[in-house]
C-alpha positions in Angstrom: -142.3 145.7 108.4 -141.4 149.3 109.3 -142.3 150.1 112.9 -144.2 153.2 111.7 -146.5 151.2 109.4 -150.2 151.4 110.3 -151.6 147.9 110.6 -155.1 148.8 109.2 -157.1 149.8 112.3 -154.2 148.9 114.7 -151.4 151.3 115.3 -147.8 149.9 114.9 -145.8 151.7 117.6 -142.1 152.5 117.8 -140.3 152.2 121.1 -140.4 156.1 121.3 -144.1 156.4 120.5 -146.0 154.1 122.9 -149.0 156.4 123.3 -149.9 157.0 119.7 -153.7 156.7 119.1 -155.2 154.0 117.0 -158.3 154.2 114.9 -159.9 151.5 117.1 -159.4 151.3 120.9 -156.2 149.4 121.7 -157.1 146.6 124.1 -153.7 144.8 124.2 -150.1 145.4 123.2 -147.6 143.0 121.7 -143.9 144.0 122.2 -141.3 142.7 119.6 -137.8 142.5 121.0 -136.3 142.3 117.6 -134.4 144.7 115.3 -136.9 145.8 112.6 -138.9 142.5 112.7 -140.7 141.3 109.6 -144.4 141.0 110.5 -146.2 138.5 108.3 -149.6 139.4 107.0 -151.2 136.6 109.1 -150.0 138.4 112.3 -151.1 141.8 111.0 -154.6 140.3 110.6 -154.4 138.9 114.1 -153.3 142.2 115.5 -156.1 144.1 113.8 -158.8 141.6 114.8 -157.7 141.6 118.4 -157.0 145.4 118.5 -153.5 144.7 119.6 -150.9 147.5 119.2 -147.4 146.5 118.1 -144.6 148.0 120.2 -141.1 147.4 118.6 -138.1 147.6 120.9 -135.2 147.6 118.5 -132.3 147.8 121.0 -132.0 145.8 124.2 -134.7 144.6 126.5 -136.5 147.7 127.8 -138.6 146.2 130.5 -139.8 149.5 131.9 -141.1 150.5 128.5 -143.0 147.3 128.2 -144.5 147.7 131.7 -145.5 151.3 130.9 -147.2 150.1 127.7 -149.0 147.3 129.6 -148.0 144.7 127.0 -149.5 141.2 127.4 -147.7 139.5 124.6 -144.0 139.5 123.6 -142.0 138.3 120.6 -138.4 137.5 121.5 -135.9 136.8 118.8 -133.2 134.6 120.3 -131.0 134.7 117.2 -129.9 138.2 118.2 -126.3 138.2 119.4 -126.0 137.8 123.2 -129.4 136.2 123.7 -129.9 132.7 124.9 -132.2 130.7 127.2 -131.2 132.8 130.2 -132.5 135.9 128.3 -135.9 134.3 128.2 -135.7 133.2 131.8 -134.8 136.8 133.0 -137.4 138.3 130.8 -140.1 136.1 132.4 -138.9 137.1 135.8 -139.1 140.8 135.0 -142.4 140.5 133.1 -144.3 137.6 134.7 -147.7 138.6 133.3 -146.4 138.7 129.7 -146.8 135.7 127.4 -143.6 135.1 125.4 -143.4 133.6 121.9 -139.7 132.9 121.0 -138.3 132.6 117.5 -135.0 130.8 116.8 -133.1 129.1 114.0 -131.8 126.4 116.4 -133.8 123.2 115.9 -131.8 121.1 118.4 -134.4 119.2 120.5 -132.6 119.8 123.8 -132.4 123.5 123.1 -136.1 123.7 122.3 -136.8 121.7 125.4 -134.8 124.2 127.5 -137.0 127.0 126.1 -140.1 125.1 127.0 -138.7 124.6 130.5 -137.8 128.3 130.8 -141.4 129.3 130.3 -141.9 130.0 126.6 -145.6 130.2 125.7 -144.6 129.5 122.1 -141.5 128.4 120.2 -141.3 129.1 116.5 -138.5 127.9 114.2 -137.5 130.6 111.7 -138.5 128.3 108.9 -142.1 128.3 110.2 -142.1 132.0 111.1 -144.5 133.3 108.4 -147.0 130.5 108.5 -147.2 130.0 112.3 -146.5 133.2 114.2 -150.1 134.3 114.4 -151.1 130.7 115.5 -148.5 130.9 118.3 -149.9 134.1 119.6 -153.5 132.9 119.4 -152.5 129.8 121.4 -150.7 132.0 124.0 -153.9 134.2 124.2 -156.0 131.0 124.8 -153.6 129.8 127.5 -152.1 127.1 125.3 -148.5 126.5 124.2 -147.4 126.4 120.6 -144.1 124.8 119.7 -142.3 124.8 116.4 -145.4 125.4 114.4 -147.8 123.0 116.1 -150.0 123.4 119.2 -149.0 121.1 122.1 -151.3 118.6 123.7 -152.4 119.4 127.3 -150.2 118.2 130.1 -151.3 114.7 131.1 -153.1 114.0 127.8 -152.8 110.3 127.1 -151.0 109.3 123.9 -151.0 105.5 123.5 -147.7 104.2 122.4 -146.2 100.7 122.5 -143.2 99.7 124.7 -141.0 99.5 121.6 -142.1 103.0 120.4 -141.3 104.3 123.8 -137.8 102.9 123.6 -137.4 104.5 120.2 -138.8 107.8 121.4 -136.4 107.9 124.4 -133.4 107.3 122.1 -134.6 109.9 119.7 -134.8 112.3 122.7 -131.2 111.6 123.5 -130.0 112.4 119.9 -129.6 108.9 118.6 -129.7 108.5 114.8 -131.9 105.9 113.1 -128.8 103.7 112.5 -127.7 104.0 116.2 -131.3 103.3 117.4 -131.4 100.2 115.3 -128.0 99.0 116.6 -129.1 99.7 120.2 -132.4 97.8 119.9 -131.2 95.1 117.5 -133.7 96.1 114.8 -133.3 97.3 111.2 -133.2 100.9 110.2 -136.4 100.3 108.2 -138.1 99.2 111.4 -136.9 102.2 113.3 -138.3 104.5 110.5 -141.6 102.7 110.8 -141.7 103.3 114.5 -140.8 107.0 114.0 -143.5 107.4 111.5 -146.1 106.0 113.9 -144.8 108.2 116.7 -145.0 111.3 114.6 -148.6 110.4 113.6 -149.7 109.7 117.2 -148.0 112.8 118.6 -149.1 115.1 115.7 -145.5 115.9 115.0 -143.7 116.5 111.7 -140.1 116.2 112.9 -137.9 114.8 115.7 -137.8 118.2 117.6 -141.6 118.4 117.6 -142.0 114.8 118.7 -139.5 115.1 121.6 -141.0 118.3 122.9 -144.6 117.0 122.6 -143.5 113.7 124.4 -142.0 115.7 127.2 -145.2 117.8 127.4 -147.4 114.8 127.9 -145.0 113.0 130.2 -143.9 110.2 127.8 -140.2 111.0 128.3 -138.4 112.9 131.1 -136.6 116.2 130.3 
């Protein structure tokens, strides 16, 4: 979406036009640290409903501009060259009151785990961007965390798993394949797949990355 596009009753602001008036009073601001970000219609609806202005910062991380705008939410694209987990960590230090939702194409569980540890309020894989971006910001607004398209359970929430499922989960978290897990535990690949399916169901996950991050969140495995 072009930064100058009017999002119904919410004004979409460019980085040089922070104070442009909206048709309805703006009560919040979401800053997008992304070059010409595509804003899905679901997020446009969320912005309009919440009377949130969109501030697009197309070059660099202009912290002062964000502070001036009083932004409470931020969208940080980590696929931009030169950005990594440290970028998020520094941004959180500079803007401690801002809730960050991060987008990335990297689905490696350890990388996603590091984003969670660095303080991301949401982590969205690019493949889930359109469907889940608005959900991530709603979760951030409610004080929850949203990772790779699914809301995480609360810290300390009990997820009952068997001792064998825990073994499989720990090996998954360490990057073992189904074949390697089977060899390690002296069970068949089919049995490993059955354990994985039950773990996904219990954790509410759809893939290994989600399962590992959710397991860390509720204390089933150590980061």
